[in-house]
C-alpha positions in Angstrom: -2.5 30.8 -23.0 -3.7 29.9 -19.6 -6.4 27.1 -19.1 -8.5 25.9 -15.7 -9.4 22.4 -16.7 -12.1 21.2 -13.7 -11.7 17.8 -12.6 -14.4 16.8 -10.4 -16.1 13.7 -9.1 -19.6 13.3 -8.7 -21.4 12.6 -5.9 -18.8 13.3 -3.5 -18.6 16.9 -3.7 -14.7 16.7 -4.5 -13.7 19.5 -6.5 -9.9 20.1 -7.8 -8.3 22.1 -10.8 -5.4 22.2 -12.9 -3.5 25.1 -13.9 -2.0 25.0 -17.4 0.7 27.1 -19.2 2.3 27.0 -22.3 -0.9 25.6 -24.7 -0.6 26.4 -28.4 -3.9 25.2 -28.9 -6.6 23.1 -27.2 -9.8 22.4 -29.1 -13.0 22.2 -27.4 -16.1 20.6 -29.0 -19.5 22.5 -28.9 -21.0 19.4 -28.4 -21.9 18.0 -25.4 -18.2 18.2 -23.5 -19.6 15.8 -20.7 -21.0 13.2 -22.7 -17.7 13.3 -24.6 -16.0 13.4 -21.0 -18.0 10.6 -19.7 -17.4 8.8 -22.9 -21.0 8.2 -23.8 -20.8 8.0 -28.0 -22.4 9.5 -30.4 -25.9 7.3 -30.8 -26.8 7.0 -27.2 -28.7 10.1 -27.5 -30.8 9.1 -23.9 -27.7 9.4 -22.0 -26.2 11.7 -23.8 -28.7 14.1 -22.9 -28.9 13.1 -18.6 -25.2 13.9 -18.9 -25.8 17.3 -19.3 -27.0 17.8 -15.6 -24.4 16.1 -14.4 -21.3 17.6 -13.0 -18.3 16.6 -14.9 -16.8 13.2 -13.8 -13.0 13.5 -14.6 -11.4 14.6 -17.4 -9.7 12.0 -19.4 -5.6 12.6 -20.3 -4.8 11.6 -23.2 -1.6 11.1 -22.7 -0.5 10.4 -19.6 2.8 9.9 -20.0 3.4 13.9 -21.1 1.6 14.7 -18.1 3.1 12.5 -15.8 6.9 12.9 -16.9 7.7 16.7 -17.3 10.7 17.8 -16.7 12.6 19.3 -13.5 11.1 23.2 -14.0 12.4 26.3 -12.5 9.4 28.3 -11.2 10.0 31.9 -10.8 7.9 32.0 -7.0 10.5 29.7 -6.2 13.7 32.1 -5.7 16.1 30.0 -7.8 16.8 26.7 -8.9 14.8 25.0 -7.0 14.9 20.7 -7.2 11.2 20.1 -7.3 9.0 20.6 -10.2 5.9 20.8 -8.7 4.0 19.3 -11.4 0.7 19.3 -9.2 0.8 22.7 -8.0 -2.5 24.7 -8.2 -1.1 28.2 -7.4 -2.1 30.1 -10.3 1.2 31.9 -10.8 3.2 29.1 -11.3 3.7 28.1 -14.9 4.7 24.3 -15.6 6.2 22.4 -18.2 3.3 20.5 -18.5 2.1 19.0 -22.2 -2.1 20.2 -22.4 -3.9 17.2 -21.3 -6.7 16.9 -23.7 -10.4 15.9 -23.3 -10.5 12.3 -24.7 -14.1 12.7 -26.3 -15.0 9.5 -28.2 -13.3 6.2 -28.2 -11.9 4.0 -30.7 -14.1 1.7 -30.0 -16.5 0.1 -27.1 -15.8 -3.5 -26.6 -18.3 -4.8 -24.4 -17.9 -7.9 -21.5 -19.8 -10.8 -21.7 -22.2 -8.9 -24.5 -19.7 -9.2 -26.9 -17.1 -11.0 -25.7 -17.2 -13.8 -23.1 -14.1 -12.8 -21.1 -11.9 -9.9 -19.8 -9.1 -12.0 -21.4 -10.6 -12.3 -24.7 -11.5 -8.4 -24.8 -7.7 -7.4 -24.3 -6.6 -9.6 -26.7 -9.0 -8.0 -29.6 -8.4 -4.7 -28.3 -6.1 -1.9 -30.7 -4.8 1.0 -29.2 -7.8 3.7 -27.9 -10.3 1.2 -27.1 -12.8 1.0 -24.2 -13.0 -2.4 -22.8 -16.8 -1.5 -20.5 -17.8 -4.5 -18.3 -21.6 -4.9 -17.2 -21.9 -5.9 -13.6 -21.5 -9.2 -12.4 -19.0 -11.6 -10.8 -15.9 -12.4 -13.1 -12.9 -15.2 -12.3 -10.2 -13.6 -14.1 -6.3 -13.3 -14.0 -2.9 -13.0 -15.6 -4.1 -10.9 -18.3 -1.3 -9.2 -20.2 -1.8 -5.3 -21.3 0.4 -4.6 -24.1 -1.8 -1.5 -26.1 -3.1 2.1 -24.2 -6.4 0.8 -23.5 -9.5 1.1 -21.3 -10.5 -1.3 -19.0 -13.9 0.1 -16.7 -17.2 -0.9 -15.4 -20.2 1.1 -16.7 -19.8 3.7 -14.4 -17.4 5.0 -16.9 -20.0 6.1 -19.8 -23.0 6.0 -17.3 -21.6 8.2 -14.2 -23.4 5.4 -11.9 -20.6 4.6 -8.9 -22.8 1.6 -8.0 -22.0 -0.1 -11.1 -18.5 0.0 -9.0 -19.3 -2.7 -6.5 -21.2 -4.7 -8.9 -18.6 -5.5 -11.3 -16.5 -7.7 -9.2 -13.1 -9.2 -10.6 -11.4 -12.3 -8.3 -8.3 -13.0 -9.6 -8.3 -15.7 -7.3 -4.6 -15.3 -5.7 -2.9 -14.3 -9.0 -2.2 -11.1 -10.5 -5.2 -9.6 -12.8 -3.5 -7.2 -14.8 0.5 -6.9 -16.1 0.3 -3.9 -17.6 3.2 -3.1 -20.0 2.1 -0.4 -22.3 2.0 3.5 -21.3 -1.9 5.3 -21.7 -3.4 2.4 -19.8 -6.4 3.3 -17.6 -8.2 0.5 -15.2 -11.2 2.6 -13.7 -14.8 2.1 -12.1 -14.0 -1.7 -11.0 -14.5 -4.1 -8.0 -11.3 -6.1 -7.6 -10.9 -8.3 -4.8 -8.3 -11.8 -3.8 -5.4 -10.8 -5.7 -1.9 -11.3 -5.5 0.4 -8.2 -6.8 -3.6 -7.1 -8.3 -2.5 -4.7 -10.8 1.3 -5.5 -11.4 2.2 -1.9 -13.3 5.4 -1.5 -15.5 4.3 1.7 -17.5 2.7 4.9 -16.9 -0.9 4.7 -16.6 -4.1 6.2 -14.4 -5.6 3.8 -11.6 -8.6 5.5 -10.7 -12.3 5.0 -8.8 -11.6 1.0 -8.1 -12.4 -0.6 -5.1 -10.1 -3.4 -3.9 -10.5 -5.6 -1.0 -8.5 -8.5 0.0 -5.9 -8.3 -2.2 -1.5 -8.4 -1.7 -0.1 -5.3 -2.9 -3.2 -4.1 -4.6 -1.6 -1.5 -7.3 1.9 -2.3 -7.4 4.5 -0.5 -9.2 7.5 -2.2 -8.6 9.2 -2.0 -11.9 9.4 1.1 -14.6 5.8 2.1 -13.5 4.4 5.8 -12.5 1.6 8.3 -13.5 -2.0 8.5 -11.5 -3.3 7.0 -8.5 -6.5 8.6 -7.6 -10.1 8.0 -6.2 -9.4 4.4 -5.1 -10.7 2.4 -1.9 -7.9 -0.2 -1.1 -9.6 -2.4 2.3 -7.7 -5.4 4.3 -4.6 -5.7 2.0 -2.7 -8.6 2.9 0.7 -6.3 2.0 1.0 -3.0 1.2 -2.5 -1.2 -0.1 -0.6 0.7 -2.4 3.1 -0.6 -3.5 5.1 2.4 -5.3 8.6 1.6 -5.4 9.2 2.6 -8.8 13.1 2.3 -10.0 14.2 -1.4 -9.6 15.3 -1.7 -12.8 18.3 0.6 -13.3 18.2 0.7 -16.9 14.5 1.6 -17.3 13.9 4.0 -13.9 10.3 4.6 -14.4 8.9 8.3 -13.8 6.7 10.4 -11.7 3.6 9.8 -9.8 0.6 11.4 -8.4 -1.5 9.6 -5.5 -4.2 11.4 -4.5 -8.0 11.3 -2.7 -7.7 7.4 -2.1 -8.9 5.6 0.9 -6.5 2.7 2.7 -7.7 1.1 5.1 -6.3 -1.7 7.6 -3.6 -2.9 5.3 -1.6 -5.9 7.2 2.0 -4.3 6.8 2.4 0.0 5.2 -0.8 1.4 3.6 1.7 2.6 0.8 4.9 1.6 0.4 7.9 3.0 -1.3 11.1 1.6 -1.8 14.0 4.3 -2.8 16.6 1.3 -4.4 19.7 2.0 -4.6 20.8 3.5 -8.0 21.3 7.0 -8.7 20.4 9.5 -10.6 16.4 8.1 -10.7 15.2 11.7 -9.8 11.5 10.7 -10.1 9.2 12.9 -8.4 6.2 11.6 -5.6 3.1 13.8 -5.0 1.0 12.3 -1.7 -1.8 13.9 -1.0 -5.5 14.4 0.4 -5.3 10.8 1.3 -6.6 8.8 3.8 -4.7 6.2 5.3 -6.4 4.2 8.4 -5.4 1.0 10.2 -2.1 -0.2 9.1 -0.3 -2.9 10.7 3.1 -0.8 9.9 3.3 2.1 8.6 0.8 4.7 6.9 3.5 5.4 4.7 7.2 3.8 4.4 10.1 5.2 2.6 13.1 2.2 2.6 16.3 3.5 2.3 19.1 1.6 0.7 21.5 3.8 2.5 22.5 5.6 -1.1 21.2 9.2 -2.0 18.8 8.4 -5.4 17.3 11.7 -6.3 13.7 10.2 -5.3 11.9 13.9 -3.8 8.7 13.1 -1.7 6.0 16.0 -1.7 3.7 14.2 1.2 1.1 16.8 1.9 -2.9 16.8 3.7 -3.2 13.3 4.4 -4.6 12.1 7.2 -3.0 9.0 9.1 -4.7 7.2 11.6 -4.3 4.0 13.9 -1.3 2.8 12.1 2.0 1.6 14.0 3.6 5.2 12.4 2.0 8.1 10.4 5.4 8.3 8.3 8.0 5.6 8.8 11.7 6.2 7.7 13.7 2.5 6.9 17.6 2.5 6.2 19.7 -1.0 5.4 16.5 -2.2 2.9 14.5 -3.5 5.6 11.1 -3.3 5.5 10.0 -4.5 9.0 8.6 -1.5 10.7 10.6 -0.9 13.8 10.6 2.8 14.5 14.3 3.5 14.1 14.1 6.0 11.5 16.8 6.3 8.7 20.2 8.5 9.4 21.6 7.6 6.0 18.5 8.6 4.4 19.3 11.8 2.4 16.6 11.9 0.0 14.5 15.5 0.5 10.8 15.0 1.6 8.6 17.9 2.1 6.2 16.9 4.8 3.6 19.3 5.1 -0.3 19.7 6.5 -0.4 16.1 7.4 -2.9 15.2 10.3 -1.1 12.4 12.4 -3.6 11.0 14.6 -3.9 8.1 17.2 -1.0 6.0 15.5 2.2 4.5 17.8 4.6 7.1 16.4 4.0 10.5 14.9 6.4 10.1 12.4 10.3 9.0 12.1 12.7 10.5 9.7 15.8 10.6 7.6 18.2 13.7 7.0 16.4 16.0 5.0 12.5 16.5 6.5 11.1 19.5 6.5 8.1 19.4 8.2 5.5 22.2 8.2 2.2 22.7 9.4 1.3 19.2 10.6 -1.0 18.1 13.7 0.5 15.5 15.6 -2.2 13.9 18.4 -3.2 10.9 20.2 0.5 9.0 19.1 0.6 6.5 22.0 4.5 6.2 21.8 5.1 9.9 20.7 5.2 12.6 17.9 8.3 12.7 16.1 11.6 10.5 16.2 15.1 10.6 14.7 14.9 13.7 12.2 18.2 14.2 10.5 20.9 16.8 11.0 19.4 18.9 7.8 15.4 18.7 8.8 12.9 21.5 9.7 10.0 21.0 12.0 8.3 24.4 11.7 4.7 25.5 13.3 3.5 21.8 13.6 1.1 21.4 16.6 1.5 18.3 19.0 -1.4 17.3 21.7 -1.4 14.4 24.3 1.1 12.6 22.2 1.9 9.3 24.8 6.0 9.5 24.6 7.5 12.8 24.1 6.8 15.3 20.9 10.6 15.3 20.3 12.6 11.8 20.4 16.3 11.6 19.9 16.4 14.5 17.3 19.6 15.5 16.3 21.1 18.7 17.5 21.3 20.7 14.4 17.7 20.5 12.8 15.9 23.8 12.9 12.7 23.9 15.3 10.4 27.0 15.3 7.2 27.8 16.1 5.6 24.7 17.3 3.0 24.2 19.4 2.7 22.2 22.3 -0.1 20.8 24.6 -3.0 22.8 23.0 -6.1 21.2 21.8 -6.8 21.4 18.3 -10.2 21.2 18.8 -11.1 19.2 16.0 -14.4 16.9 14.4 -13.1 13.4 15.1 -14.9 12.2 11.9 -14.1 15.0 9.5 -11.0 16.3 11.6 -12.4 19.8 10.4 -11.0 22.3 13.0 -13.8 24.0 15.1 -14.0 27.8 14.5 -12.1 28.5 18.1 -9.5 26.1 16.8 -5.7 27.1 17.4 -4.9 25.4 13.9 -6.9 28.1 12.0 -4.9 30.3 10.4 -1.4 29.1 12.2 0.7 27.7 9.8 2.9 28.9 7.4 2.5 29.6 3.4 6.1 29.3 2.3 9.3 27.9 4.5 13.0 28.0 3.0 15.8 25.7 4.8 19.0 27.2 3.2 20.8 24.9 0.6 18.5 22.3 1.7 15.0 23.7 -0.3 12.6 26.0 -0.2 8.6 25.4 0.3 5.6 27.0 -1.0 2.1 25.9 0.0 -0.4 26.2 -3.3 -2.9 29.1 -2.8 -5.6 26.5 -3.4 -5.2 25.0 0.3 -5.4 28.4 1.9 -9.1 30.0 3.2 -7.4 32.3 5.0 -5.2 34.7 5.7 -2.6 32.0 6.3 -2.6 28.0 6.1 -4.3 26.1 9.2 -2.2 23.2 10.7 -3.3 20.1 9.7 -4.6 18.1 6.6 -8.6 20.1 6.7 -8.5 23.9 5.9 -10.8 25.5 8.7 -14.6 26.2 6.6 -13.7 24.7 3.2 -15.1 21.4 1.7 -13.6 18.7 2.9 -10.9 17.9 0.1 -9.8 14.4 1.3 -12.5 11.7 -0.1 -12.5 9.2 2.8 -13.5 11.7 5.6 -17.6 11.4 4.9 -18.9 9.5 8.3 -18.6 5.9 7.7 -17.8 2.4 9.2 -14.2 2.4 10.9 -13.5 -1.2 12.0 -9.9 -2.6 13.6 -10.0 -5.8 14.5 -6.4 -5.3 16.7 -3.3 -6.6 15.9 -1.9 -9.8 14.9 -1.0 -12.1 17.9 1.2 -15.2 18.7 0.1 -18.1 21.5 2.5 -20.5 22.8 2.3 -23.5 24.4 0.8 -24.4 26.9 -1.3 -21.7 26.8 -4.2 -22.4 24.6 -6.4 -19.5 25.3 -6.0 -16.1 23.2 -7.9 -12.7 23.2 -10.5 -10.9 20.0 -10.5 -7.4 21.5 -11.7 -4.9 18.3 -12.6 -1.7 17.7 -16.0 -0.1 15.9 -16.0 3.5 15.2 -19.5 4.9 12.3 -19.5 8.6 13.4 -22.7 8.8 14.6 -25.0 7.7 17.0 -26.6 5.0 14.6 -26.8 1.7 15.6 -24.7 -1.3 14.3 -24.3 -5.3 14.2 -21.0 -7.0 14.5 -19.8 -10.5 15.0 -16.8 -12.2 14.8 -16.1 -15.5 12.9 -13.1 -17.5 11.8 -12.3 -17.3 8.5 -9.6 -20.0 8.0 -7.1 -21.9 9.8 -6.2 -25.9 10.4 -8.6 -26.8 12.9 -11.7 -25.7 15.0 -11.9 -23.3 17.9 -14.2 -22.1 20.2 -14.7 -18.2 19.8 -16.8 -17.8 23.7 -19.1 -15.2 22.8 -18.9 -14.3 18.9 -21.3 -10.9 19.4 -19.0 -9.5 22.2 -16.4 -6.8 21.0 -13.7 -8.2 23.4 -14.0 -12.2 24.2 -11.9 -15.2 24.3 -11.3 -18.1 21.8 -9.7 -21.2 22.8 -7.9 -23.5 20.4 -7.1 -27.2 20.2 -4.4 -27.3 17.3 -1.4 -25.6 16.3 -1.6 -23.5 13.2 -1.9 -20.2 11.3 -6.0 -19.1 12.4 -7.4 -15.7 10.4 -10.7 -14.3 12.4 -12.7 -11.1 11.0 -14.6 -8.8 12.8 -17.9 -8.3 10.7 -19.6 -5.1 11.5 -23.0 -4.0 9.5 -24.7 -1.1 9.3 -27.9 -0.2 7.4 -26.6 -1.2 4.1 -23.1 -0.7 5.3 -20.7 -3.7 5.2 -17.1 -3.5 6.7 -14.3 -6.1 8.1 -10.8 -6.5 9.6 -9.1 -9.1 9.8 -6.8 -10.8 12.6 -4.0 -13.3 12.5 -3.4 -15.8 15.5 -0.5 -18.0 15.6 -0.8 -20.7 18.2 2.4 -21.8 18.1 4.3 -24.9 19.6 7.6 -22.4 20.9 9.4 -19.9 18.6 10.6 -15.8 19.3 9.6 -14.3 16.1 12.9 -14.3 14.5 13.5 -12.3 10.8 15.9 -13.5 8.9 17.2 -11.5 5.5 19.0 -12.1 2.6 21.7 -10.4 1.5 23.2 -9.5 -2.4 25.5 -12.7 -1.7 24.5 -15.5 -5.0 23.9 -17.8 -1.6 22.1 -17.4 1.7 22.3 -20.0 3.9 20.1 -20.8 7.1 20.1 -22.8 10.2 16.9 -24.7 10.2 16.5 -23.8 14.1 16.3 -19.8 13.5 12.8 -20.7 12.5 10.1 -17.9 13.6 7.5 -20.3 15.2 7.3 -24.2 14.9 3.9 -26.1 15.0 2.9 -29.8 15.9 5.9 -32.1 16.5 9.1 -30.3 15.9 12.1 -30.5 18.4 15.7 -28.6 17.9 18.5 -31.6 18.9 21.6 -31.2 19.1 24.3 -32.6 16.9 26.4 -35.5 18.4 28.4 -35.1 16.2 29.4 -30.8 16.5 28.3 -29.5 19.8 27.9 -25.7 17.8 25.5 -27.3 15.1 22.3 -28.1 15.9 19.4 -29.4 13.6 15.6 -29.9 13.9 13.0 -32.8 13.4 9.7 -33.2 12.4 6.9 -35.8 12.5 4.2 -36.1 10.8 1.3 -35.3 13.2 -1.4 -37.2 15.1 -5.0 -36.6 14.9 -5.1 -34.3 12.0 -2.5 -31.7 13.8 0.0 -30.4 11.5 3.5 -29.9 11.5 5.3 -27.2 10.0 8.0 -24.5 10.8 7.7 -20.7 9.8 10.3 -18.9 8.8 10.1 -15.0 8.2 12.7 -14.3 5.1 13.0 -10.7 3.9 14.8 -10.1 0.2 15.7 -5.7 -1.1 15.2 -6.6 -4.5 12.7 -8.2 -7.3 14.1 -11.9 -7.3 13.9 -15.3 -8.5 14.8 -17.9 -5.5 15.8 -21.1 -5.7 15.8 -23.1 -2.4 17.4 -26.6 -1.3 17.3 -28.3 1.7 19.9 -30.4 3.7 17.7 -33.3 5.1 18.1 -36.7 6.3 15.3 -39.3 6.6 13.9 -40.8 10.0 11.8 -42.8 8.7 11.4 -46.3 7.4 10.1 -45.5 3.8 9.9 -42.1 2.1 8.9 -39.1 3.9 7.1 -35.9 2.1 7.9 -32.3 2.5 6.5 -29.4 0.7 8.0 -25.6 1.2 5.4 -22.9 0.4 7.1 -19.3 -0.3 4.4 -16.4 0.7 1.4 -18.7 -0.4 2.4 -19.4 -3.7 1.9 -22.8 -5.4 4.1 -25.4 -4.5 5.0 -28.8 -4.9 5.3 -31.6 -2.5 8.4 -34.1 -2.9 10.1 -37.2 -1.2 13.1 -37.2 1.3 14.0 -41.2 0.2 15.2 -43.2 3.0 18.7 -42.5 3.0 20.7 -42.3 6.6 22.9 -39.5 5.3 22.6 -35.7 4.8 21.5 -34.9 1.7 20.8 -31.7 -0.3 17.2 -31.6 -1.9 16.2 -28.5 -4.5 13.0 -27.3 -3.5 10.7 -28.1 -7.2 9.7 -24.5 -7.8 11.5 -21.2 -8.7 9.9 -18.6 -6.4 9.2 -15.6 -8.1 9.4 -12.8 -5.4 9.4 -9.0 -5.0 11.2 -7.3 -2.1 9.8 -7.4 0.7 9.7 -9.9 3.7 8.3 -12.8 3.5 6.4 -16.1 5.5 8.3 -19.4 4.4 6.3 -22.4 5.5 7.9 -25.9 5.9 6.0 -28.6 5.8 6.1 -32.4 7.2 3.6 -34.0 5.3 4.5 -38.0 6.1 7.1 -39.3 7.9 9.5 -37.9 9.7 12.9 -36.2 8.7 16.0 -33.7 10.1 16.7 -30.7 8.9 20.3 -28.7 9.2 20.1 -26.0 7.0 18.5 -24.1 4.7 20.0 -22.6 1.2 18.7 -19.5 -0.6 19.7 -19.4 -4.4 19.2 -16.5 -6.8 21.3 -18.7 -9.6 18.9 -21.5 -11.2 22.1 -23.9 -11.9 23.7 -23.7 -8.5 24.8 -26.6 -6.6 25.4 -26.8 -3.1 28.4 -29.2 -2.4 
């Protein structure tokens, strides 16, 4: 038996179909299926009646574990034992090993917040398997909620289909995690979630859909044994990665496959989507990343971080639009995350990279050894097209146009290149990226490609409207498949900058595009910083800002058009000195950093030579004058999720005690005293640092008095004592 289930998102004109084979039995109730799919219980007859006139909003998969965690399948049309089981392949001719998705008709119970429970946390504690927690419009301040049962948490959107309920249901997790999700089958949907830190900490197989995330740090974090479905979410101004889908940090509980589709990720401070491969063999996790829009990531749109060992992870990355990032696809080696456009010469994981549109980035894509790049549009990328694709890669039937550097940069001589188009305008609409009727992209792609002994790609027929696939993410003469490419406000506040003394005047230079001729209003404002500044003209897109105190300042470019408001942030460091050094902790139990290896210093900081050893230096910090803060900023990276314990080798230079505070990635910290001693002394920072893999700021702040700092020690052992 074959079943096609519509999976439609109302109001956005998006239609998706799922083909399922090998189904023994499916129960379709004769009553109002739409009301059941929306979760409107019996007794709400008015709402159930209205739902008959709605397009289906979604089909709820009652057992996401079986849907996502399918086994590798041999697909008959794939010419043999192709390793990639295409769980989400929509070609009608391809059977899969999926279990049947069931329509989740009526929840066990609906628990309402705040009508029945005063808080979301209370409702979660009282909930049982299969319950829905429905949150009424309002603003809630909650965090650190553990979910260890299969439940749904959503807004009234879930039971009414009213998309305005998403915007109106705001949860502020106040720089903490909102949900720590441990149970399979959890759904988080229809919520407006702000100001979190690893906001959804996902350790299981879940559904995350139709949420709006603003100003979080790692809004959706699959850094342990997670997996599942992430779809139709909007992520704006994330302070790190909009979506972190490392999956596999625990070798004893690797995690499962994941589908990421129809998301809009805008202005992430690091990557739009980050994926660490880790070093464990036989992870065999399959990632499908399709039909997403990733705009303005300060590093990579999608970043793959290799640990230089083969893991069996495989990637299908297709029909995405990636715009205005440092690179569209960035492959990194050596477990490093700070994007340097160097590629990953030791990354052997197979990446199918097809029908993407890479536009106005610095670099189109950097590669690894096994990248099959087919039917991509690569245009307007300032530094060039494809860089450092390795020996078993293929670049086939792509279109390159007006890239600032070479279209091919430092490619391996043995890779395959054929059928590519150069220096021909693809004639795209610059908002939807739909090709014009005369575009050379139309029917110029290929629907199958085999790279001998490496992989075989067959593009699903659902994506082909003409005689052959078009080149690029959007097929001509079809409805846009990508949620974000309706006209909308695009705001870019520009790159973060460093201003070193004696200069004290920086630049604010943004970009605004609303996709139409409509007028809009905008202004610059200071969001936070240690002192006052003068913005010379806050209503000009390009203006100057003057600083009077050293520190780290965050500015926002705020744009309004009718009822729409969009923002982007820019950081300006006004520092005494520094070269932006980045340090990385190795796998040893202890790592020692010299105090003078900071990124930047602020306030009364000086580097002194050690009179007893010419090879050694130390840093002197003194309490600032007239409100000036004194602190040192380090940039410290780690390749694993770890607990860290920090020690400082210090000497007091004050007649009384001095006070210091060490802050790791803005985590809560405690001040500690350095007593009036004239000898060097190791002092332990009085907090345990819990961190995920990444590159993080470490601030050493002098709050009172004066001290000398010789070294900083990072240990993974709580009981370690330096000698």
